[in-house]
N, C-alpha and C positions, 0 to 999 in steps of 0.2 A: 415564149415564157421564160425559158432558160436563158435566152440572150438578154432579156430585160434584167433578170436577176444578176447576171454576170456584169452588166453595165453598172448596176447599183453598187456591187461589191467593188468594182474597179474605181468608181468615183470616190467611194469612202476611203479606200486605201490611198488614193492620190491626195485627198485633203489631209489625211493624217501625216503623209510624207512631207507635205508642204509646211504643216505646223511644226513638225519635228525639225525641219530645216531652219525655220525662222528661230525656234527656241535655241537650237544649237548655235546659230549665228549670234544670239544675244549673250551667251556665255563666253565672254571675250576678255581680252587684256586691255587695260588702260594704262598709259604711261603719262609722265609729266614731270614737272620740276617745281620745287617749293623754294621760294626766295624770300629774303627780308624786304619788306616794303620800303624801308628807309634807304637802302643802298643797292638792292637788286642782287645781292650775293646769295648763292645757294646755301641752304641750311641743312647740315647733315644730322641724321638721327631723328628726324621728325616721324612720329608714328602715324601711319596711314592705315585706316580700317574702314570696313563697311559699317554703317551705323547699326548698332545692336549686335554686331558679330565681332568677337575678339580677333585680333590680327597681330602677326609678328612682322608685318611689312614696315620697313622704315626707309627713309631716303639715304642715298649713299653720300660719299664725301662731297659731291657736287650738288646735292639736293635733289637728285633724280630718283624716281620711284617707278615701279611697275606692280600693278595689282589686278587680280582676276575679279571681274564683276559678272553678275548674273542677269541683270535687268537694267533697262534704261531708267527705271525708277529708283535704282540704288542711290544711296547718299554716302559720299566719301567724307570721312572725319579726319581732319589734320590737327594733331595736337603736339605741343612741345613746350617744355617749361620755359617761362619767360615770355610767352606769346599767347595771344588770344586764340582760343580754339575756334576753328573755322570748318563749316560744312558746305559741301558742294554737291548738287544733284548731277549724276553722270549724264543723263539724256543720251544723245547720239554721239557725244564727244568720245574720241579715242585718245586725245592728248589734252591733259588738263594742267594748266599752270596756275599756281596759287601764290599769292603774296600774303605772308603772315604779318600781322601788326604786333609790335612789341607791347607786351603787357606791363604797363607801368603802374599797375594798381598798388604796388608797394609804396610808391610816392604819393598815391592818392588816398592811402589809408588815413583814416581820421585818428588823430592822437589826442588824448585827453591832456589838457594843460590847465593852468590856473584859471578858474572861472570861465571855462569854455573848451573849445576844440580847435584844432588846426590840422590841415593836411600835412602829412609827413614831409612832403617835398618842399613845403614853405617854412619849415622850422629853421630858426637861426640860433637856438640855444642848445645846450648840452642836455638832451633828454633821452633817457633809456626807456624802451617799452618792454615790459615783461611778457614773455610768451607763456600765457597761462596754461595752454594745452600741455606744456612740458612739465608742469608741476602739479596738475590737478590730482594725480594719483600718488603723490608723495605721502607716506604715512606720518604726517605731522599734526600735532594737536592744535597749532595756531598758524595763522597765515604768515606771520613774520618768519617762522622757522622754514616754511615752504619756499621762501624767496632766497634762501641761501644759495649762492653760486649762480644766480640767474642773470646778473648784469655787472659790468665793470664799475668799480667804485662803490658798490653796495656790499657792506660787510655785515654779517649776522653771526653772533656768537651766543652761546647758551641756548636754553630752551629745548635741549635734546637729552640732557643727562637724566632728568627726573621729571615725572608728570607735574604739570602745573607750574613749572619753573619758568620765570620770565626770560625774555630774550633781550639782548642788546643789539641794536641796529644803528649803524652809522653810514653816512654818505660822504665819501672821500675821507678827509681827515680833520674834522672840526676839533676845536679846543674849548675847554670850559674851566675857569678858575674859581668862579663863585661857588661857595659851599652851601648856600641857602636857597638856591633856585631849584625848580622842579624839572626843567628841561634838560639840563646838562648838555651832552653831545647828541641827544636824540633828535631825529628829524621831526618835522611837522607831519601829521597824518591828516589827510583830507578824504572824506567819503561823500560822494555825490555833492561836491562843492561845499561841504560843511566841515569845518575844522573840528576834529574829534581827538580822543585820547588813544594811546597805543593799546590800551585794554579793549576799547571798542573796535579797533582795527583787528586785533588778534581774535576777537569773537567772530569775525566773518568766516564763513566757510568758502573754500576756494571755488566751489560750484555756484556760488552766488555772485561771483565777481565777473563782470563783463570785460573789463580792461584795467590795466594798472600801468602807471608811468612814474618815473623818478626824475625830479627836477634837480639838477646838480650844480648849476652855475647861476648867473644873474637872472635867469628865468624865474628863480625863486623870489626875486625882489617884489613880485606882485603879492607876496605874503608878508612883506615889510618886516615888522619888528619881531617876527617869529620865523623868518625864512633863512637865516644864515646857515643853519645846519642841513639845508636841503629839505625837499618835500617829497612825500610819497602820496600819490593820488590814485584812488580807485573809483571806478564807476560800477555800480551794481547792476545786475540784470533787470531788464524790464520786459513786459509782454510784447509780443509781435502779432501782427494781423494773421489770421488763419484759424483753422480748427484747433481745438484744445490739443496741446502737445505735452505729453508726460515724459519726464526724464527721471530715471532712478539710477543711482550709482552707489556702489558699496565696495569697500576694500578692507583687507585685513593685512596688516604689516607686522613685521617682527623687528625687534631691536636687541642687539647683543654687542658685547665688547669684541672688537677686532682681535684683541689679545689682552688677557688679564696680566697684571704684574707677576713676574716669576719670583716666587718667594723661596727663601732657604727653608729646608726642612729642619727638624729639631736637631739632628746630628750636625748638620752643616753649621747652623747658627751657634750651637754650643761650642764647637771647636773653633769657629771664627772668633767668638768672644774670648775664649781662652788665649788664643794667639794675640788678641788685642791687649789683654791683661798682661801676658808674658812680656810684651814689648816695654811695658812700664817698669819692669824689674831692673832693666839694665840702662835706664836713662842716666846719662852722665850729669854730674853736678859740677865737676870741674872740667872746663873745655880741654879736650885732648886726653883726658884720663879715663880709659875704658872702665866700665863697671861690669863685672862678671856674675852679678846676681841672677837668679832665675827662680821660677816657681816649679816645684816638683809636681808629679802627677796628681797628688792629693791636694794641691793648692797651698802648700806651705812655702814661704820664701826661703831660699837657700842662699846664704852669703858666700859668694864665690871665693873670696880670699881665705876664708876660714873653714868653709863647709858647714857652718852653724846653721841649724834649721829653726825657723821661727816657731814659737809655741802656739800661735793662733793661725787659723786658716783664713785666707782671703775670702770674704763673704761672697764675692762675685765670681769665684772660680767654680767650674763645673767638674765634679769628681768623676772617676771612672764608673762608679755605679749609676750615677746620674746620666752619664753619656750612654750607658747601656740601656737605660730606661728610654732615653730619647730615640734610640734606634727603632723602637717598636711603638712609640707614641708620638705621632706628629699630625697636626691639623693644618689644613689650609682653609681657614675660616672664611676668607673672602670668596673662595671658590665654592665652598659649601652653601653660602648664603646667596650667591649670584645665580639668577635664573634668566631665562629669555623673557623679554617684555613684549607685549602685544599692543597694537593700536588698531581699533576697529572704528570705521567711519561709514556712515550712510547718509545719503542726501536724496530728497525727493522734491521735485517741483513740477508745477503745471502752469502753462501759459497759453495765451491765445487772445482772440479779440477780433474786431472788425475795424472799419475805417472810422468809427466813432469812439469806440472804447477798447482798450487793451488792458490785460491784467497779468499778474505774476504772483504765484503763491508757492513758497518753498519752505522746507524744514530740513534740519540737519541734526545729527547726533554723532558725537565723537567720544570714545572711551579709551583711555590709555592707562595701563598699569606700569609697574616699575620692575626693574631687575631685582629689587628687594621686595619680598612679599609684604603686603600691607600698605604700600604707597600707591595711590591711584588718583586719577583726575578724570572728570568727564564734563561735557557741556552739551547743551542742546539749544537750538534756536529756531525761531519762526520769522519769516520775512514775507510781507505782502505789499503789493503796490497796484494801483489802478490809475490809468491815464485816460482822460476823456476830452473830447472836442465838442463842447455843447453848442458852439456857434462858430461862424466863419472867422478864422484867424485866432480863435481863443482856445488855448490848451490848458487844462488843469490836471494836477496829479496829486496823489496822496500816497505816502509810503509809511508803513509801520513795521518795526522789527523789535524783537525782544530776545534776549539771550540769558541763559542761566548757566553759571559755572560752579563747579565744586572741586576742591582738591584737599588731599589729606597726606601728611607726612609724619614721620616720627618727630617727637619733640625731645631735644637734649638740653637739659637745664641743670645738670649736676653742678655742685659747688666747684668753683675754679675752672669752669669750662664755658665755652661760647655756645650760642644757640645755632651754630652752623649746621645746615642740613648735611654737609659733607662729613659730619662726625661718624656716620655709619661706615663709609668706606675707609676713612682714616683709622678708626678703631680696629677694624677687621684686618687691616694691613699691619698695624703696629704691635698687636698682641703676639707674645712669644708662642711659637707653634706647639710647645709642650703644655701650655697652660690649659686649664679647664675652666669654662665659664660657670659650670655648675658641678657640685659634688653632692651626691645623694639628693639631687633635685634642688639644692640650695644655691643661690647666686653667691659667687665667691669674691672676696676682696682681693684685688690684684694690684700690685704696686705699693708704694710707700704710704699713701694716704688712706685713712680709714673712712673718710667722709666724702670723697669725690675725686676730682681730677680726671684727666683724659684716660688714664690707665683703667679706671673703673667704669668707663662707658661700656656697659654690658649690652651689646647690640641685641642679642636674642631675648634678654630680659625686657628691654623696651619694646621690641617687636611684638612680643606676646602679651604685653600689657595694653591698656587702652590710653596710654600717654600719647598725645598727638598735638600737632599744630595744623591748622587748616581752616576751612570755612567756605562760604558760598557767596556769590555775587550775582546781582541781577542788573541788567541794563535794558532800558526801554527807550526807543527813539521814534519820534513822530516828525515826518517831514512833509510839508505842503508846498506846492509850487504852482504859480500861474504865469503863463506866457501869452502875450497878446501882440499880434502883428498889426502895427499901427497903419490904418488905411491912408492912402495918399502918399506915403513915403516908402517906396520899395526897399526892402532889406532892413527896415527898422522894426525892432521888437522891444517891448517892455517886459521885464520880468520882476517877479516878486517871490521871495522864498522865506519861509518861516520854519525853523527847526527847534524842537524841544527835546531835551535829553534828560533822563532820570537814571541815576546810578545809585546802587546801594550795595554794601558789602558787610558781611558779618563774620569776622575772623575770630578764632578762638585758639587759645593754648591751654592745654590741660596736662598737669604733671602731678605725680603723687610722691610718696616716700617708699623706698624699698628697704627691706632688711637684708643686709649682706652678711655673709659668714666668713670668718677668718680662721684659716687652718694653719697649723704649725709647719706643715710640709714634712716630707720624708727625704731620705737620701743623706749622704754624709754632710752635705751643705744645705739641706732643707730646700732643694730646688724641685723636688718631685711633688706635684700637687697631692694634697690629702693630709693625713696625719691627724693629730689631736685638734679638736675644735677649741680655739682659744677664746673667741668672743664673737658677739654679733654687734653690728653697727647699723644705725639708721643713715641711709644715704638718700639725701633729698634730691629729687629730680623736679625742681621747681616748687612742688607742694603748693600749687595755686591753680586757680581758674582765672584766666585773663581774657577779657572781652574787649574787642576794638571795633565796634560797629561804626560805619561811616555812611553818610548820605550826601549826594551831590546832585545839583540840578543846574542846568545851563540852557541858554537859548542863543540862537543866532538869527538875525534878521538881515536879509539882503534885498535891495531894491535898486533897479537901474535900467539901462538901455543897452541894446546890442545892435550893431549895424554891420551888414555884410552885403557888399555890392561890387559888381564888376562893370567897368566902362571900357569896352574894347579889351585892350591888353592890360589895362590898369585894374588892379584888384585891391579893394580896401575893406578892412574890417576893424571894428572898434568896440570897446567895452567901457562903460562908465557905471560905477556902482557906489552905493552907500551901504556900509555894513556896521552892525552893532552886535556885540557879544557880551554876555555876562555869565559868570560862573560863581556859584555859591556852594560851599561844602562845609560839612560839620561832622565831627566825630568825637568819640570819647574813649579813653583808655581806662578801663575799670578792672581791678583785680581784687581777689580775695584769697587769703592764704589759709593754710591749715586744713587741708582736705581730710575728712574723716576716713578711716580705714574702710575700704569697700564702697566709698561714696561715688555717686555718679558725677558726670562732668558738668555740674551746675554749681553756682555760687551758694545755693542753699545748703550744699553739703560741705561747707567750710565753716571753721570756727575761729579763724585768726583775724588778722588785721585786714581792713578794707580800705581801698583808696580809689580815687578816680581823678582824672585830669583831662582838660581839653587843650592843654598847651601844645601848640604847633598843629592842632587838628581843626582849626577854624580858618576858613579862607574866603575872601571875597575879592573879586577883581573884574574889570570890564575893559572893553575896547570900543572905540569908534574909529571908522576908517573910511577914506575916500579912495577909490580904486579906479585906475584907468589904464587902458592899453590900446595902442594903435598899431595896426599892421598894414604895410603897403608892399606890393610887389608889382613889377612891370614884366609882363609876359612870363611869369614864374621864373625869371632870370635874375633880377635884382631885387633883393629882399631887405626890408627894414622893419624893425619892431621898436616901439617906444613904450616904456612902462613908467607909471608914476603912482606911488601909493603914499598917502599921508595917514599915519597912525597916531591915535591918542590912547594912552595907557594909564589906567588908574594906579599903577604901581609907582609912578613917579610924581614929583611935586607939581602942583598947578603952576603953569607958566613954563615948565620944562618937560611936560609930558606929551608933547606932540613932536613927531619926527617925520622927515621926508625920506623916501626911498625910491630914487629914480634908477632906471636902467635903460640901456640902449644896446641893440644887437643888429648885426647886418650879415647878409649872406650873398654870395655870388655863385650862381650856377654856371660855371665856366663851360660845361659840356654843351650848353645851348648856344654858345658862340659858334659862328660858322667856321672859324679857323680850327676849331676842335671837331665839331660835328662832321665837317666835310673831309677831314684828313685822318681822323682816328675813329673809324667806324666801330671798333671794338670797345670804345669807351661809352658806356651808357649813362654814367653820372660822374661828374666831378664838381663838387660844391665846396666852397670855402666859407667858414663861419667865424665870427668874432663877436664877443659880448663883453660888456662891462656894466656893473651895477652895484648899488649899495644895499646891503641887507643888515639885519640885526637880530639879536635875541634879548628878551627882557628877563634874563636868567637870574632873578633875585627876588627876595620876598618883598611884598608891597609895604608902603607907608614908612619906609626908612627915613623919610624926610621929616617925620614928626617926632618930637620929644615924647617919650613914653613913660608910663608910670605903672607901679605895681599896687595891688590892693594888699593891705596887711591887717592882721587881727592880733589882739593881745599885745605883748611887748614888741612884736614885729610890726605893729601898727605905728610905732614911733613915739612911745611914751617918753616924756621929758620932764625934768624938774619934779620928780617924785609924784607925778600926777596919777600914777597907777596905770593899769592896763587900759588901753583904749579898745573900744569895740571894733570898729573898722576905720582904717585911715588910708589915704592915698599918699604914696611917697614916690619920689623919682626913681626910675629904674637906672641902674648903672650901665647905660648904653648910650653911645654917641650917635646922634642923628646926622644924616647927610642929605641936605636938601638939594645938592648938586648931582646926585646920582642919576644916571640915565642908562640907556641900553648899550649893549655891545655894538660896535661898528665893524662890519666886515665888507671890504671892497673886493668884489669878485671879478676876475678877468678870465676869459676862456678863449682859446684858439682851437678851431677844429676843421677837419677835412673829411668829407664823405665821398667814397668812390664806389662805382659798380662797373663790372666788365662782363664780357661774354654773355650778352643777353641777360644781364642781371643775375647770372648764376654765381658769380664771384663778387663779394662786396668787402669793403674795408672802411673803417672809421678810426681816426686818430684824434686825440685831445691832449692839449697841454693847458694846465690851469695854474694860476698864481693868485692867491687871495691874501689881502693885507688886513689883518685884524688889529684894530687899535681901539683905545678906550675900552678895553675888555674888562668886564665886571670881575673883580677880584676881591676875595676876602683875605686881607693881609694878615699874616701871622708871623712869619719868619723875621721880617724887617721891622716889626713894631716894638719899640722899647717897652720894657717891663714897667716903666714908670707911668705908662698911660693909665693903668688901673681900671679900665673899663672895656666893655665889649666893642670892638672896632667894627664899624659898618662896612658894607660892601662899597667899593668905589671903582670908578673907571680908571684903571691903572695900567694893565699889561698891554704889550704889543707883541704880536707873533705873526710871522708870514707862513702861509701854508701853500704847498705846491705839489705837483705830481703830473703824471701823464698816463694815458689809457689808450690801448690799441685793441681793436676787435676785428675779427676776420669772419667771413661767412661764405660757405659754399653750399648751394642747393642744386640738386639735379635728380634725374630719374633714369632708370634703366628699363627700357621697354615701356609698356603702358601702366603696369601695376606696381612696380617697385620704385620707391622714392627714398632718398637719403639726404642728410644735411649734416654739416659739421660747423660749429660756431665757437671757436676758441677766443679767449681774450686774455690780455695781460695788463696789470696795473702796477704802478709804483707811486708811493707817496711819502712825504716827509714834511718837516716844518723847521723853522728857525726862530728861536726866542730873541726878540729885540729888547724887551724890557719885561722882567718878571720879578716876583717877590723872592728876594735872596737875603738870608740872614747875614749879619756882619761877620759871623764866625766862619762862613764858608765863602764869602765874597773874595774873588780872586784866586780861589783854590780850584782843584780839578773838579770839584762838585758844583762849582758855579757854572751853570749852563747858559748864561747870558751870551748871546751871539752864536749859540750852537743849537742843534736839534734837541728837543725835549727828551728824545730817546738817544742817550749817549752810549748805551750798552749796559752790561752788567758790572756793577761796582764791586770790586773785590781785590784779592791779592793775586798778582800775576806770578805763576809758577815758573821758575827757571830750571826745574828738573829736580831729581832726587840726589841727595848727597850719598854717594855709593860707598865711599871708603873714608877712613880716618884722614888720609892724605887730602881728600877733597875738602873735608871739614877744616883741616888745618890751613889750607890755602885760603878759604873764605874768611877764617878768623884773622889771618894776617892782612887780608885785603881791607877789612872793615875795622880793624883795631883802632887805627888813628882817629877815625870819625867817631867811634864809640867811646873814646877816652880810655882805651885799654882793652886787651884781649878778653879780660874777664867780663866785660860788658857786652860783648858780641853775643846776642841771643836771638832766637826766633820764638816769639810768644812766650818769653820768660824762661826758655830752656836753652842750655848750652848746645852749640852745634855739634852734631854727631851723625854717624852713618844711619841711613834709614829715614832721615828727615827730608821734608820737601823744602827746598830753598826758594825764597820769594824775592821779588825785586825790591830793593831798598829805594823807594821812591823819593823820600826826603833826604837821603844820603847821610843819615846819622849813624849808620852801622848797626842799627837795631830794628828788627821787625817787631812792631808792637801791635797791640790789639785795638788801638785807636784807628782813626781814618787816615793818619798821615802817610801810611804806606799803601793805601788803597788807590787803585786807578780803574779806569774803565777797561776791562779785560776782553770785551767783545765790542764789535762795531755797533751792534744793535741788540736790544733786548726783545723787542716785538718784531713780528713779521711785517715788512714793508713791501714785499713783493707778493703778488697774487696772480694765479693762473687759473682760468676756467677752461675746462675741456668738455664741452657739451655736444652731444650728437644725437641724431634720431634716424631711425630706419622705419619704413612702412611698406606693407604689401597688401594691396587692396584695402580692406577695412581695418587691418591690424597695424598698430603702431607701437614702437618701443622708443621711449625717450630716456636718455641718460644724462644726468647732471652731476658732474664731479669737478673737483678742483684741488688746488693745493696752494699753500702759502709758505714762504720761507724767509730766512734772513735773521730770525730772532733766536734767542737762547733761553733756556729755562734752568732752574736749579733744582736738584733732587736732594732732599735732606738725607744726611747720613748720621753716623754716630755722634 
């Protein structure tokens, strides 16, 4: 019995020992090598891990690795940037060799182009793709502002200083001379293949956008008569198959000045102004004869030769008692009024679907206030889309979106001032720091005028009133699309799209009348605020209610065929479309003056004159277009694209309103040639591109080809021969028609190279472009004789060449499994050359005639040659210029005799006299605007956390700062 028990125990121990031995044998090391499939070279730094278990194992410089495994069922995961991730089951292997395949998905990425998509690797034009992930968290009120610094050749200005302010966006360096067109230098905006306005584009929330591209060269020829300034294309998000997916994002951003202007305090400014006034006392009247006059501490002029003291004090002098007051009374009103601004944004969307129906529903809300209290703007929007496949080969979709925007700012409409929104910062900077806006709670007259003027812009008075400019706008867009795969012809589909857009805006300005109080002032020279109340004055800030409601509706219809097919190594795609667009807009400018005291911001609370006008507020125009594009490539190596668009525009005269816009581009992927692929293994991509195409803009008002007339009433109706006043009459308008006017012509050429190295970690692109603008629409003014006596129409007159180059660099890599980083700087330079421009006879041939030069010749002014330090310096200059001036007594600078302390300027025309006309002016800097731009964008990521930084700089230009 005991022996049987011992045998059982022994057998159990033996089995356990064998199992432990087997398990111990499976916990083993596996070695191997990871190589590139294309050339067999080892790849260093490849992360090797057990599936589901983090690992720090990586291949050495030769691609060799060693890793501990626990079971034959373990799976090894091999991952490295630029290669397709690969998994291998261990099994009984002790040595595992792996060949990684290069991940060229970057070249296979689909890029949105005009009326379709293309693979990135087959592009032949200059197209920039915006990395939306890097800008989705930027605290910007509109999409245009968020694109700042994201792509070479894309310039964005404005839109960040105050809420609701519009932005200016340009692609490369377009020019516009016509003053009556609406497009100017703005690019064309396209949303889901529908041509839209910038307002519609800015209403998009970044979280609604799937992709965005910028067409910069002849690629824009597919948009014909409106493509010369480049095109920005976005594709909004659609639903995807799967269970409902909810996304919510919210952000809170702040906006503040990097540094506010450093202002003088009261004491500094008072003493500075005294010094300035003191210098006027000893100005020489006779060249070389010193004047020893001066102002004493109390502001009385003392004659140096006799010691006589003037009986009256200089009114601009600040006396000792006033300076003592200034020492304890000093404001920095700009700093007091300036606050941190906030931008709040939230977006929520849900999407999902199955193989038959997909859907997307999203909403967004953005609210931004200002650095000045009381200025704010907000918007909210809703976007919904559904896509269904009711039958084989048939796809239908419907999208609806609506946006509501509101903005409000202060309204400045004082007499003798502009309505500029910048009056707030300007007035706060310019007021003397010892001045008081209010005395005993009463707004104070400041400056010489009692009725208005910039000096009397009382920022805090307007801020605390209900005087404002602003309004709301609403946009609704409905887009329907149907696509059908035509049976029997593989790759051929028919498409039809219908879009309807409705826009309305209700803008309002409301201004009242303020009572300002004028005080005598105290101090020896009455510069200290306060004293006796002298009078009160009515200062009008508009004193009106102005309404400018507008309404616009438009539609776009597209119908055509798409073909996409491969035959072996031959790949062909084609698009043929018919498009028709029409836009109608109407508005009215109505105002009523005489706002009653305490009245609300409605015209019913006014008692003065009323007026309304629709001048320049009614518009109708339309287009018809035939659009085609053909793409061919052989083995993704040799690439050709042909574009042809015919546009008909209602803006121009019948018979001259159709234009043709062809373009051709080609590409050669040299890295696919065997002499490069076999000998330069580190070169992943080398592609050369060239494009040329004709584009245009119809940047002018419609119907200029027609003689036009005015309606008149009363004596303005054309009473003749003592007939008395007529009721209504039609009479010719004093405007000259131009039946020959047509669109701008811009011939675009572009040369580019794309390169990638080191398994696509390093990339480089370079572009050079040269655009020839001719028959450019121009509203002539300078060269038109005064004897014309009528309004001159826009005509095809100017010629300008535009050129520049762009370079972009990219580096993407990772450290270990979880840490990634990238750096993508770019540099651009651009300029132009005027060939033929509007030049008046008075400046033709002078330094201001920019024919044959860049339109940016620099800052026009007087070139300083230094300060005249001594009387000997002044005497030498007088002797040098006396002959040319007709005598030493005529040698002057701005009407004053030369003397120590003056700035000496270059005598450009050589007459010995520096005068206030333009004869002695020259371009004193090479450029006025910045022509060089640098982008410095980078990102880092760790597991699920990412930080994206977009920053840049531009240089080369100069600006002027106003002084005394």
